[in-house]
Biopython code that builds the backbone (N, CA, C, O; Angstrom):
import numpy as np
from Bio.PDB.StructureBuilder import StructureBuilder

atoms = [
    (1, "MET", "N", (-22.624, 23.293, 39.051)),
    (1, "MET", "CA", (-23.161, 22.000, 38.672)),
    (1, "MET", "C", (-22.034, 21.012, 38.445)),
    (1, "MET", "O", (-21.022, 21.337, 37.824)),
    (2, "ARG", "N", (-22.217, 19.810, 38.950)),
    (2, "ARG", "CA", (-21.244, 18.759, 38.702)),
    (2, "ARG", "C", (-21.292, 18.357, 37.235)),
    (2, "ARG", "O", (-22.307, 18.541, 36.564)),
    (3, "TRP", "N", (-20.190, 17.810, 36.746)),
    (3, "TRP", "CA", (-20.126, 17.432, 35.334)),
    (3, "TRP", "C", (-21.054, 16.278, 35.018)),
    (3, "TRP", "O", (-21.551, 16.178, 33.896)),
    (4, "HIS", "N", (-21.297, 15.401, 35.985)),
    (4, "HIS", "CA", (-22.167, 14.256, 35.732)),
    (4, "HIS", "C", (-23.052, 14.063, 36.948)),
    (4, "HIS", "O", (-22.560, 13.775, 38.039)),
    (5, "LYS", "N", (-24.341, 14.219, 36.768)),
    (5, "LYS", "CA", (-25.305, 14.103, 37.858)),
    (5, "LYS", "C", (-26.459, 13.256, 37.343)),
    (5, "LYS", "O", (-27.173, 13.670, 36.429)),
    (6, "LEU", "N", (-26.649, 12.072, 37.922)),
    (6, "LEU", "CA", (-27.624, 11.120, 37.396)),
    (6, "LEU", "C", (-29.062, 11.612, 37.466)),
    (6, "LEU", "O", (-29.884, 11.226, 36.635)),
    (7, "ASP", "N", (-29.381, 12.453, 38.437)),
    (7, "ASP", "CA", (-30.758, 12.915, 38.585)),
    (7, "ASP", "C", (-30.951, 14.346, 38.082)),
    (7, "ASP", "O", (-31.906, 15.017, 38.472)),
    (8, "ALA", "N", (-30.057, 14.809, 37.225)),
    (8, "ALA", "CA", (-30.129, 16.185, 36.721)),
    (8, "ALA", "C", (-31.364, 16.388, 35.855)),
    (8, "ALA", "O", (-31.771, 15.500, 35.107)),
    (9, "ARG", "N", (-31.947, 17.568, 35.972)),
    (9, "ARG", "CA", (-33.052, 17.946, 35.082)),
    (9, "ARG", "C", (-32.457, 18.304, 33.717)),
    (9, "ARG", "O", (-31.283, 18.654, 33.604)),
    (10, "GLU", "N", (-33.297, 18.208, 32.691)),
    (10, "GLU", "CA", (-32.820, 18.531, 31.340)),
    (10, "GLU", "C", (-32.307, 19.968, 31.271)),
    (10, "GLU", "O", (-31.313, 20.237, 30.597)),
    (11, "SER", "N", (-32.971, 20.884, 31.957)),
    (11, "SER", "CA", (-32.536, 22.285, 31.936)),
    (11, "SER", "C", (-31.144, 22.455, 32.546)),
    (11, "SER", "O", (-30.377, 23.306, 32.096)),
    (12, "GLU", "N", (-30.807, 21.657, 33.563)),
    (12, "GLU", "CA", (-29.478, 21.720, 34.171)),
    (12, "GLU", "C", (-28.422, 21.186, 33.206)),
    (12, "GLU", "O", (-27.346, 21.766, 33.059)),
    (13, "ILE", "N", (-28.742, 20.082, 32.558)),
    (13, "ILE", "CA", (-27.809, 19.494, 31.594)),
    (13, "ILE", "C", (-27.575, 20.475, 30.453)),
    (13, "ILE", "O", (-26.438, 20.721, 30.051)),
    (14, "LEU", "N", (-28.670, 21.029, 29.937)),
    (14, "LEU", "CA", (-28.579, 21.970, 28.819)),
    (14, "LEU", "C", (-27.726, 23.182, 29.191)),
    (14, "LEU", "O", (-26.872, 23.596, 28.406)),
    (15, "ALA", "N", (-27.941, 23.751, 30.363)),
    (15, "ALA", "CA", (-27.164, 24.920, 30.786)),
    (15, "ALA", "C", (-25.681, 24.592, 30.880)),
    (15, "ALA", "O", (-24.840, 25.387, 30.463)),
    (16, "GLY", "N", (-25.356, 23.420, 31.428)),
    (16, "GLY", "CA", (-23.956, 23.012, 31.540)),
    (16, "GLY", "C", (-23.317, 22.758, 30.186)),
    (16, "GLY", "O", (-22.166, 23.134, 29.961)),
    (17, "VAL", "N", (-24.052, 22.124, 29.286)),
    (17, "VAL", "CA", (-23.519, 21.830, 27.946)),
    (17, "VAL", "C", (-23.324, 23.122, 27.159)),
    (17, "VAL", "O", (-22.341, 23.263, 26.432)),
    (18, "LEU", "N", (-24.241, 24.052, 27.297)),
    (18, "LEU", "CA", (-24.100, 25.331, 26.595)),
    (18, "LEU", "C", (-22.846, 26.065, 27.082)),
    (18, "LEU", "O", (-22.105, 26.623, 26.273)),
    (19, "LYS", "N", (-22.605, 26.067, 28.387)),
    (19, "LYS", "CA", (-21.387, 26.696, 28.928)),
    (19, "LYS", "C", (-20.147, 25.996, 28.395)),
    (19, "LYS", "O", (-19.164, 26.649, 28.046)),
    (20, "LEU", "N", (-20.188, 24.668, 28.331)),
    (20, "LEU", "CA", (-19.067, 23.914, 27.771)),
    (20, "LEU", "C", (-18.798, 24.327, 26.333)),
    (20, "LEU", "O", (-17.649, 24.552, 25.952)),
    (21, "CYS", "N", (-19.862, 24.427, 25.529)),
    (21, "CYS", "CA", (-19.699, 24.791, 24.112)),
    (21, "CYS", "C", (-19.047, 26.157, 23.958)),
    (21, "CYS", "O", (-18.251, 26.370, 23.043)),
    (22, "TRP", "N", (-19.379, 27.074, 24.843)),
    (22, "TRP", "CA", (-18.822, 28.424, 24.748)),
    (22, "TRP", "C", (-17.315, 28.454, 24.987)),
    (22, "TRP", "O", (-16.647, 29.399, 24.567)),
    (23, "CYS", "N", (-16.767, 27.431, 25.657)),
    (23, "CYS", "CA", (-15.325, 27.470, 25.955)),
    (23, "CYS", "C", (-14.555, 26.277, 25.385)),
    (23, "CYS", "O", (-13.334, 26.217, 25.532)),
    (24, "HIS", "N", (-15.227, 25.338, 24.748)),
    (24, "HIS", "CA", (-14.530, 24.166, 24.219)),
    (24, "HIS", "C", (-13.664, 24.564, 23.021)),
    (24, "HIS", "O", (-14.120, 25.298, 22.145)),
    (25, "PRO", "N", (-12.420, 24.084, 22.979)),
    (25, "PRO", "CA", (-11.514, 24.498, 21.895)),
    (25, "PRO", "C", (-11.946, 24.068, 20.492)),
    (25, "PRO", "O", (-11.458, 24.633, 19.513)),
    (26, "ALA", "N", (-12.836, 23.094, 20.362)),
    (26, "ALA", "CA", (-13.278, 22.657, 19.036)),
    (26, "ALA", "C", (-14.395, 23.531, 18.478)),
    (26, "ALA", "O", (-14.692, 23.472, 17.284)),
    (27, "VAL", "N", (-15.015, 24.341, 19.334)),
    (27, "VAL", "CA", (-16.209, 25.093, 18.940)),
    (27, "VAL", "C", (-15.857, 26.522, 18.547)),
    (27, "VAL", "O", (-15.234, 27.255, 19.315)),
    (28, "ALA", "N", (-16.265, 26.909, 17.337)),
    (28, "ALA", "CA", (-16.066, 28.288, 16.879)),
    (28, "ALA", "C", (-17.176, 29.188, 17.405)),
    (28, "ALA", "O", (-16.918, 30.302, 17.860)),
    (29, "MET", "N", (-18.436, 28.693, 17.340)),
    (29, "MET", "CA", (-19.571, 29.439, 17.890)),
    (29, "MET", "C", (-20.713, 28.468, 18.146)),
    (29, "MET", "O", (-20.832, 27.434, 17.489)),
    (30, "SER", "N", (-21.553, 28.823, 19.120)),
    (30, "SER", "CA", (-22.684, 27.969, 19.459)),
    (30, "SER", "C", (-23.804, 28.816, 20.049)),
    (30, "SER", "O", (-23.576, 29.925, 20.533)),
    (31, "TRP", "N", (-25.027, 28.269, 19.998)),
    (31, "TRP", "CA", (-26.176, 28.997, 20.510)),
    (31, "TRP", "C", (-27.270, 28.012, 20.910)),
    (31, "TRP", "O", (-27.276, 26.857, 20.485)),
    (32, "ARG", "N", (-28.186, 28.491, 21.730)),
    (32, "ARG", "CA", (-29.354, 27.735, 22.186)),
    (32, "ARG", "C", (-30.434, 27.827, 21.114)),
    (32, "ARG", "O", (-30.623, 28.876, 20.498)),
    (33, "VAL", "N", (-31.134, 26.731, 20.898)),
    (33, "VAL", "CA", (-32.192, 26.685, 19.895)),
    (33, "VAL", "C", (-33.524, 26.398, 20.590)),
    (33, "VAL", "O", (-33.600, 25.549, 21.478)),
    (34, "ASN", "N", (-34.551, 27.102, 20.183)),
    (34, "ASN", "CA", (-35.910, 26.810, 20.649)),
    (34, "ASN", "C", (-36.755, 26.447, 19.439)),
    (34, "ASN", "O", (-36.666, 27.082, 18.388)),
    (35, "VAL", "N", (-37.566, 25.431, 19.599)),
    (35, "VAL", "CA", (-38.461, 24.980, 18.540)),
    (35, "VAL", "C", (-39.875, 24.987, 19.101)),
    (35, "VAL", "O", (-40.099, 24.568, 20.236)),
    (36, "GLY", "N", (-40.807, 25.450, 18.326)),
    (36, "GLY", "CA", (-42.189, 25.431, 18.792)),
    (36, "GLY", "C", (-43.069, 26.350, 17.981)),
    (36, "GLY", "O", (-42.794, 26.659, 16.822)),
    (37, "MET", "N", (-44.157, 26.785, 18.640)),
    (37, "MET", "CA", (-45.063, 27.708, 17.984)),
    (37, "MET", "C", (-45.786, 28.519, 19.047)),
    (37, "MET", "O", (-45.870, 28.128, 20.212)),
    (38, "MET", "N", (-46.305, 29.660, 18.611)),
    (38, "MET", "CA", (-47.076, 30.518, 19.501)),
    (38, "MET", "C", (-48.133, 31.240, 18.677)),
    (38, "MET", "O", (-48.048, 31.314, 17.452)),
    (39, "GLU", "N", (-49.114, 31.763, 19.369)),
    (39, "GLU", "CA", (-50.139, 32.534, 18.688)),
    (39, "GLU", "C", (-49.984, 33.989, 19.067)),
    (39, "GLU", "O", (-49.842, 34.324, 20.242)),
    (40, "LYS", "N", (-50.013, 34.852, 18.064)),
    (40, "LYS", "CA", (-49.898, 36.291, 18.296)),
    (40, "LYS", "C", (-50.863, 36.993, 17.358)),
    (40, "LYS", "O", (-50.824, 36.795, 16.144)),
    (41, "ASP", "N", (-51.710, 37.797, 17.922)),
    (41, "ASP", "CA", (-52.691, 38.552, 17.138)),
    (41, "ASP", "C", (-53.508, 37.642, 16.204)),
    (41, "ASP", "O", (-53.813, 38.007, 15.069)),
    (42, "GLY", "N", (-53.852, 36.448, 16.713)),
    (42, "GLY", "CA", (-54.666, 35.531, 15.928)),
    (42, "GLY", "C", (-53.912, 34.740, 14.875)),
    (42, "GLY", "O", (-54.515, 33.968, 14.130)),
    (43, "ARG", "N", (-52.589, 34.924, 14.804)),
    (43, "ARG", "CA", (-51.768, 34.197, 13.824)),
    (43, "ARG", "C", (-50.889, 33.189, 14.549)),
    (43, "ARG", "O", (-50.394, 33.467, 15.641)),
    (44, "VAL", "N", (-50.697, 32.033, 13.954)),
    (44, "VAL", "CA", (-49.801, 31.028, 14.492)),
    (44, "VAL", "C", (-48.411, 31.272, 13.905)),
    (44, "VAL", "O", (-48.236, 31.341, 12.688)),
    (45, "ILE", "N", (-47.445, 31.398, 14.781)),
    (45, "ILE", "CA", (-46.059, 31.626, 14.360)),
    (45, "ILE", "C", (-45.239, 30.417, 14.789)),
    (45, "ILE", "O", (-45.192, 30.079, 15.972)),
    (46, "ARG", "N", (-44.598, 29.774, 13.833)),
    (46, "ARG", "CA", (-43.736, 28.624, 14.121)),
    (46, "ARG", "C", (-42.277, 29.064, 14.062)),
    (46, "ARG", "O", (-41.902, 29.920, 13.261)),
    (47, "PHE", "N", (-41.462, 28.460, 14.927)),
    (47, "PHE", "CA", (-40.037, 28.773, 14.907)),
    (47, "PHE", "C", (-39.230, 27.502, 15.119)),
    (47, "PHE", "O", (-39.653, 26.573, 15.807)),
    (48, "GLY", "N", (-38.058, 27.494, 14.504)),
    (48, "GLY", "CA", (-37.215, 26.311, 14.556)),
    (48, "GLY", "C", (-37.676, 25.249, 13.582)),
    (48, "GLY", "O", (-38.662, 25.432, 12.868)),
    (49, "VAL", "N", (-36.963, 24.146, 13.558)),
    (49, "VAL", "CA", (-37.248, 23.002, 12.695)),
    (49, "VAL", "C", (-37.647, 21.835, 13.601)),
    (49, "VAL", "O", (-36.935, 21.547, 14.563)),
    (50, "PRO", "N", (-38.756, 21.161, 13.325)),
    (50, "PRO", "CA", (-39.139, 20.034, 14.175)),
    (50, "PRO", "C", (-37.985, 19.034, 14.329)),
    (50, "PRO", "O", (-37.388, 18.604, 13.342)),
    (51, "GLY", "N", (-37.687, 18.677, 15.565)),
    (51, "GLY", "CA", (-36.616, 17.725, 15.845)),
    (51, "GLY", "C", (-35.248, 18.343, 16.024)),
    (51, "GLY", "O", (-34.299, 17.647, 16.385)),
    (52, "GLN", "N", (-35.128, 19.625, 15.781)),
    (52, "GLN", "CA", (-33.837, 20.317, 15.882)),
    (52, "GLN", "C", (-33.256, 20.147, 17.282)),
    (52, "GLN", "O", (-34.000, 20.099, 18.262)),
    (53, "GLY", "N", (-31.927, 20.056, 17.382)),
    (53, "GLY", "CA", (-31.258, 19.887, 18.667)),
    (53, "GLY", "C", (-31.401, 21.107, 19.565)),
    (53, "GLY", "O", (-31.794, 22.182, 19.111)),
    (54, "ASP", "N", (-31.080, 20.932, 20.844)),
    (54, "ASP", "CA", (-31.170, 22.011, 21.828)),
    (54, "ASP", "C", (-30.087, 23.069, 21.634)),
    (54, "ASP", "O", (-30.305, 24.255, 21.878)),
    (55, "ILE", "N", (-28.928, 22.616, 21.194)),
    (55, "ILE", "CA", (-27.777, 23.504, 21.000)),
    (55, "ILE", "C", (-27.214, 23.209, 19.618)),
    (55, "ILE", "O", (-27.124, 22.052, 19.208)),
    (56, "GLU", "N", (-26.844, 24.246, 18.917)),
    (56, "GLU", "CA", (-26.182, 24.031, 17.636)),
    (56, "GLU", "C", (-25.101, 25.068, 17.455)),
    (56, "GLU", "O", (-25.011, 26.045, 18.199)),
    (57, "GLY", "N", (-24.290, 24.834, 16.456)),
    (57, "GLY", "CA", (-23.204, 25.767, 16.213)),
    (57, "GLY", "C", (-22.296, 25.291, 15.101)),
    (57, "GLY", "O", (-22.651, 24.441, 14.285)),
    (58, "VAL", "N", (-21.105, 25.877, 15.100)),
    (58, "VAL", "CA", (-20.106, 25.589, 14.073)),
    (58, "VAL", "C", (-18.799, 25.232, 14.773)),
    (58, "VAL", "O", (-18.327, 25.945, 15.658)),
    (59, "LEU", "N", (-18.234, 24.113, 14.351)),
    (59, "LEU", "CA", (-16.935, 23.714, 14.872)),
    (59, "LEU", "C", (-15.852, 24.491, 14.139)),
    (59, "LEU", "O", (-16.068, 24.945, 13.015)),
    (60, "LYS", "N", (-14.702, 24.647, 14.758)),
    (60, "LYS", "CA", (-13.580, 25.285, 14.069)),
    (60, "LYS", "C", (-13.294, 24.455, 12.827)),
    (60, "LYS", "O", (-13.196, 23.231, 12.910)),
    (61, "GLY", "N", (-13.162, 25.091, 11.706)),
    (61, "GLY", "CA", (-13.026, 24.399, 10.432)),
    (61, "GLY", "C", (-14.313, 24.450, 9.625)),
    (61, "GLY", "O", (-14.316, 24.101, 8.444)),
    (62, "GLY", "N", (-15.413, 24.884, 10.249)),
    (62, "GLY", "CA", (-16.641, 25.122, 9.513)),
    (62, "GLY", "C", (-17.709, 24.054, 9.567)),
    (62, "GLY", "O", (-18.761, 24.227, 8.952)),
    (63, "ARG", "N", (-17.493, 22.963, 10.271)),
    (63, "ARG", "CA", (-18.475, 21.870, 10.320)),
    (63, "ARG", "C", (-19.616, 22.205, 11.292)),
    (63, "ARG", "O", (-19.369, 22.647, 12.414)),
    (64, "TYR", "N", (-20.854, 21.993, 10.857)),
    (64, "TYR", "CA", (-22.049, 22.227, 11.682)),
    (64, "TYR", "C", (-22.169, 21.136, 12.748)),
    (64, "TYR", "O", (-21.824, 19.980, 12.503)),
    (65, "PHE", "N", (-22.661, 21.513, 13.932)),
    (65, "PHE", "CA", (-22.972, 20.501, 14.940)),
    (65, "PHE", "C", (-24.273, 20.833, 15.644)),
    (65, "PHE", "O", (-24.695, 21.987, 15.719)),
    (66, "THR", "N", (-24.895, 19.781, 16.159)),
    (66, "THR", "CA", (-26.094, 19.931, 16.983)),
    (66, "THR", "C", (-26.013, 18.936, 18.128)),
    (66, "THR", "O", (-25.541, 17.810, 17.967)),
    (67, "ILE", "N", (-26.485, 19.377, 19.284)),
    (67, "ILE", "CA", (-26.496, 18.528, 20.474)),
    (67, "ILE", "C", (-27.902, 18.531, 21.062)),
    (67, "ILE", "O", (-28.485, 19.588, 21.307)),
    (68, "GLU", "N", (-28.430, 17.345, 21.283)),
    (68, "GLU", "CA", (-29.726, 17.176, 21.951)),
    (68, "GLU", "C", (-29.458, 16.721, 23.375)),
    (68, "GLU", "O", (-28.804, 15.700, 23.589)),
    (69, "CYS", "N", (-29.955, 17.468, 24.346)),
    (69, "CYS", "CA", (-29.763, 17.143, 25.755)),
    (69, "CYS", "C", (-30.970, 16.387, 26.280)),
    (69, "CYS", "O", (-32.111, 16.791, 26.055)),
    (70, "LYS", "N", (-30.717, 15.293, 26.977)),
    (70, "LYS", "CA", (-31.770, 14.466, 27.564)),
    (70, "LYS", "C", (-31.392, 14.087, 28.988)),
    (70, "LYS", "O", (-30.214, 14.049, 29.344)),
    (71, "THR", "N", (-32.411, 13.807, 29.796)),
    (71, "THR", "CA", (-32.161, 13.279, 31.132)),
    (71, "THR", "C", (-31.739, 11.819, 30.992)),
    (71, "THR", "O", (-31.726, 11.270, 29.890)),
    (72, "ALA", "N", (-31.397, 11.199, 32.116)),
    (72, "ALA", "CA", (-30.978, 9.798, 32.098)),
    (72, "ALA", "C", (-32.046, 8.898, 31.485)),
    (72, "ALA", "O", (-31.722, 7.895, 30.849)),
    (73, "LYS", "N", (-33.309, 9.248, 31.672)),
    (73, "LYS", "CA", (-34.405, 8.419, 31.156)),
    (73, "LYS", "C", (-35.097, 9.026, 29.937)),
    (73, "LYS", "O", (-36.042, 8.437, 29.412)),
    (74, "GLY", "N", (-34.644, 10.189, 29.482)),
    (74, "GLY", "CA", (-35.285, 10.874, 28.362)),
    (74, "GLY", "C", (-35.146, 10.111, 27.059)),
    (74, "GLY", "O", (-34.135, 9.453, 26.815)),
    (75, "LYS", "N", (-36.176, 10.207, 26.220)),
    (75, "LYS", "CA", (-36.183, 9.502, 24.932)),
    (75, "LYS", "C", (-36.325, 10.500, 23.789)),
    (75, "LYS", "O", (-36.969, 11.541, 23.924)),
    (76, "LEU", "N", (-35.714, 10.160, 22.673)),
    (76, "LEU", "CA", (-35.830, 10.982, 21.472)),
    (76, "LEU", "C", (-37.191, 10.789, 20.829)),
    (76, "LEU", "O", (-37.738, 9.686, 20.817)),
    (77, "SER", "N", (-37.729, 11.879, 20.293)),
    (77, "SER", "CA", (-38.944, 11.771, 19.481)),
    (77, "SER", "C", (-38.526, 11.293, 18.086)),
    (77, "SER", "O", (-37.352, 11.392, 17.730)),
    (78, "PRO", "N", (-39.464, 10.782, 17.299)),
    (78, "PRO", "CA", (-39.118, 10.398, 15.922)),
    (78, "PRO", "C", (-38.552, 11.578, 15.128)),
    (78, "PRO", "O", (-37.647, 11.393, 14.315)),
    (79, "GLU", "N", (-39.070, 12.782, 15.353)),
    (79, "GLU", "CA", (-38.563, 13.972, 14.654)),
    (79, "GLU", "C", (-37.118, 14.276, 15.053)),
    (79, "GLU", "O", (-36.303, 14.639, 14.205)),
    (80, "GLN", "N", (-36.805, 14.130, 16.328)),
    (80, "GLN", "CA", (-35.432, 14.363, 16.794)),
    (80, "GLN", "C", (-34.482, 13.330, 16.197)),
    (80, "GLN", "O", (-33.396, 13.670, 15.730)),
    (81, "ARG", "N", (-34.897, 12.083, 16.216)),
    (81, "ARG", "CA", (-34.055, 11.013, 15.655)),
    (81, "ARG", "C", (-33.767, 11.287, 14.175)),
    (81, "ARG", "O", (-32.628, 11.143, 13.730)),
    (82, "ALA", "N", (-34.792, 11.679, 13.411)),
    (82, "ALA", "CA", (-34.625, 11.954, 11.978)),
    (82, "ALA", "C", (-33.716, 13.162, 11.753)),
    (82, "ALA", "O", (-32.854, 13.131, 10.875)),
    (83, "PHE", "N", (-33.900, 14.225, 12.539)),
    (83, "PHE", "CA", (-33.076, 15.419, 12.374)),
    (83, "PHE", "C", (-31.603, 15.091, 12.625)),
    (83, "PHE", "O", (-30.737, 15.469, 11.836)),
    (84, "LEU", "N", (-31.321, 14.392, 13.718)),
    (84, "LEU", "CA", (-29.939, 14.046, 14.052)),
    (84, "LEU", "C", (-29.313, 13.175, 12.960)),
    (84, "LEU", "O", (-28.154, 13.373, 12.595)),
    (85, "GLU", "N", (-30.063, 12.231, 12.449)),
    (85, "GLU", "CA", (-29.553, 11.364, 11.382)),
    (85, "GLU", "C", (-29.274, 12.164, 10.110)),
    (85, "GLU", "O", (-28.267, 11.931, 9.441)),
    (86, "ASN", "N", (-30.151, 13.098, 9.775)),
    (86, "ASN", "CA", (-29.929, 13.934, 8.593)),
    (86, "ASN", "C", (-28.676, 14.784, 8.732)),
    (86, "ASN", "O", (-27.941, 14.970, 7.762)),
    (87, "VAL", "N", (-28.426, 15.301, 9.929)),
    (87, "VAL", "CA", (-27.197, 16.072, 10.165)),
    (87, "VAL", "C", (-25.976, 15.185, 9.939)),
    (87, "VAL", "O", (-25.020, 15.598, 9.282)),
    (88, "ARG", "N", (-26.004, 13.976, 10.478)),
    (88, "ARG", "CA", (-24.871, 13.050, 10.307)),
    (88, "ARG", "C", (-24.662, 12.707, 8.830)),
    (88, "ARG", "O", (-23.532, 12.690, 8.341)),
    (89, "LEU", "N", (-25.765, 12.433, 8.127)),
    (89, "LEU", "CA", (-25.661, 12.091, 6.706)),
    (89, "LEU", "C", (-25.099, 13.241, 5.876)),
    (89, "LEU", "O", (-24.462, 13.011, 4.848)),
    (90, "ALA", "N", (-25.329, 14.471, 6.312)),
    (90, "ALA", "CA", (-24.831, 15.646, 5.600)),
    (90, "ALA", "C", (-23.390, 15.995, 5.994)),
    (90, "ALA", "O", (-22.818, 16.947, 5.465)),
    (91, "GLY", "N", (-22.805, 15.227, 6.920)),
    (91, "GLY", "CA", (-21.417, 15.459, 7.308)),
    (91, "GLY", "C", (-21.241, 16.265, 8.585)),
    (91, "GLY", "O", (-20.113, 16.571, 8.971)),
    (92, "GLY", "N", (-22.323, 16.607, 9.235)),
    (92, "GLY", "CA", (-22.233, 17.341, 10.495)),
    (92, "GLY", "C", (-22.057, 16.406, 11.669)),
    (92, "GLY", "O", (-22.097, 15.185, 11.519)),
    (93, "MET", "N", (-21.861, 16.986, 12.836)),
    (93, "MET", "CA", (-21.745, 16.221, 14.069)),
    (93, "MET", "C", (-23.049, 16.364, 14.839)),
    (93, "MET", "O", (-23.490, 17.480, 15.116)),
    (94, "ALA", "N", (-23.667, 15.241, 15.186)),
    (94, "ALA", "CA", (-24.912, 15.240, 15.947)),
    (94, "ALA", "C", (-24.761, 14.289, 17.118)),
    (94, "ALA", "O", (-24.327, 13.149, 16.952)),
    (95, "ALA", "N", (-25.122, 14.764, 18.307)),
    (95, "ALA", "CA", (-24.975, 13.939, 19.501)),
    (95, "ALA", "C", (-26.183, 14.090, 20.412)),
    (95, "ALA", "O", (-26.789, 15.158, 20.500)),
    (96, "VAL", "N", (-26.514, 13.006, 21.080)),
    (96, "VAL", "CA", (-27.483, 13.013, 22.167)),
    (96, "VAL", "C", (-26.664, 12.830, 23.427)),
    (96, "VAL", "O", (-25.918, 11.859, 23.547)),
    (97, "VAL", "N", (-26.795, 13.754, 24.367)),
    (97, "VAL", "CA", (-26.003, 13.681, 25.586)),
    (97, "VAL", "C", (-26.905, 13.704, 26.808)),
    (97, "VAL", "O", (-27.988, 14.290, 26.790)),
    (98, "ARG", "N", (-26.446, 13.060, 27.863)),
    (98, "ARG", "CA", (-27.191, 12.995, 29.116)),
    (98, "ARG", "C", (-26.404, 13.618, 30.265)),
    (98, "ARG", "O", (-26.808, 13.544, 31.425)),
    (99, "SER", "N", (-25.271, 14.233, 29.921)),
    (99, "SER", "CA", (-24.438, 14.910, 30.912)),
    (99, "SER", "C", (-23.453, 15.818, 30.177)),
    (99, "SER", "O", (-23.264, 15.706, 28.966)),
    (100, "VAL", "N", (-22.841, 16.705, 30.927)),
    (100, "VAL", "CA", (-21.797, 17.565, 30.357)),
    (100, "VAL", "C", (-20.600, 16.712, 29.953)),
    (100, "VAL", "O", (-19.947, 16.991, 28.947)),
    (101, "ASP", "N", (-20.311, 15.672, 30.735)),
    (101, "ASP", "CA", (-19.202, 14.774, 30.388)),
    (101, "ASP", "C", (-19.397, 14.150, 29.011)),
    (101, "ASP", "O", (-18.454, 14.077, 28.223)),
    (102, "GLU", "N", (-20.624, 13.696, 28.715)),
    (102, "GLU", "CA", (-20.892, 13.108, 27.402)),
    (102, "GLU", "C", (-20.747, 14.139, 26.298)),
    (102, "GLU", "O", (-20.256, 13.821, 25.214)),
    (103, "ALA", "N", (-21.166, 15.365, 26.556)),
    (103, "ALA", "CA", (-21.014, 16.430, 25.560)),
    (103, "ALA", "C", (-19.540, 16.720, 25.305)),
    (103, "ALA", "O", (-19.135, 16.914, 24.159)),
    (104, "LYS", "N", (-18.737, 16.751, 26.363)),
    (104, "LYS", "CA", (-17.303, 17.004, 26.205)),
    (104, "LYS", "C", (-16.662, 15.905, 25.363)),
    (104, "LYS", "O", (-15.843, 16.189, 24.490)),
    (105, "LEU", "N", (-17.028, 14.668, 25.620)),
    (105, "LEU", "CA", (-16.491, 13.553, 24.841)),
    (105, "LEU", "C", (-16.877, 13.683, 23.367)),
    (105, "LEU", "O", (-16.040, 13.476, 22.489)),
    (106, "ALA", "N", (-18.134, 14.023, 23.092)),
    (106, "ALA", "CA", (-18.581, 14.175, 21.703)),
    (106, "ALA", "C", (-17.826, 15.299, 21.006)),
    (106, "ALA", "O", (-17.419, 15.147, 19.854)),
    (107, "LEU", "N", (-17.634, 16.423, 21.688)),
    (107, "LEU", "CA", (-16.903, 17.546, 21.083)),
    (107, "LEU", "C", (-15.420, 17.226, 20.931)),
    (107, "LEU", "O", (-14.805, 17.623, 19.941)),
    (108, "ASP", "N", (-14.834, 16.512, 21.897)),
    (108, "ASP", "CA", (-13.429, 16.098, 21.784)),
    (108, "ASP", "C", (-13.242, 15.223, 20.554)),
    (108, "ASP", "O", (-12.264, 15.375, 19.822)),
    (109, "MET", "N", (-14.181, 14.304, 20.325)),
    (109, "MET", "CA", (-14.082, 13.383, 19.193)),
    (109, "MET", "C", (-14.343, 14.083, 17.865)),
    (109, "MET", "O", (-13.917, 13.591, 16.820)),
    (110, "ALA", "N", (-15.030, 15.214, 17.885)),
    (110, "ALA", "CA", (-15.362, 15.934, 16.659)),
    (110, "ALA", "C", (-14.190, 16.747, 16.131)),
    (110, "ALA", "O", (-14.227, 17.218, 14.994)),
    (111, "GLN", "N", (-13.165, 16.916, 16.930)),
    (111, "GLN", "CA", (-12.020, 17.753, 16.528)),
    (111, "GLN", "C", (-11.248, 17.115, 15.392)),
    (111, "GLN", "O", (-10.257, 17.678, 14.927)),
]
sb = StructureBuilder()
sb.init_structure("model")
sb.init_model(0)
sb.init_chain("A")
sb.init_seg("    ")
for serial, (resi, resn, name, xyz) in enumerate(atoms, 1):
    if name == "N":
        sb.init_residue(resn, " ", resi, " ")
    sb.init_atom(name, np.array(xyz, "f"), 0.0, 1.0, " ", f" {name:<3s}", serial, name[0])
structure = sb.get_structure()
């Protein structure tokens, strides 16, 4: 995948950003996050936090980060906007990215 592709699907951007996080020198550890709910045996099971970013982790030095991946035209939900703002207010790094290049810039600046 190219680092910047204007017509990339969100899944392509997310896969590229996750690979970047695994090797970026500022990142100590990172993982993919899924948010949603499912029904099992008649029970509703919820997972994740509404608005939580697609990727999260810990920067070297211990600071939490979250990255929300969007397409060129993708928009944040109110829950996503609130979650990202709360992370920033708590001292973490929160970014919305539309390409791997944007994610690299955000992680470079977080060092």
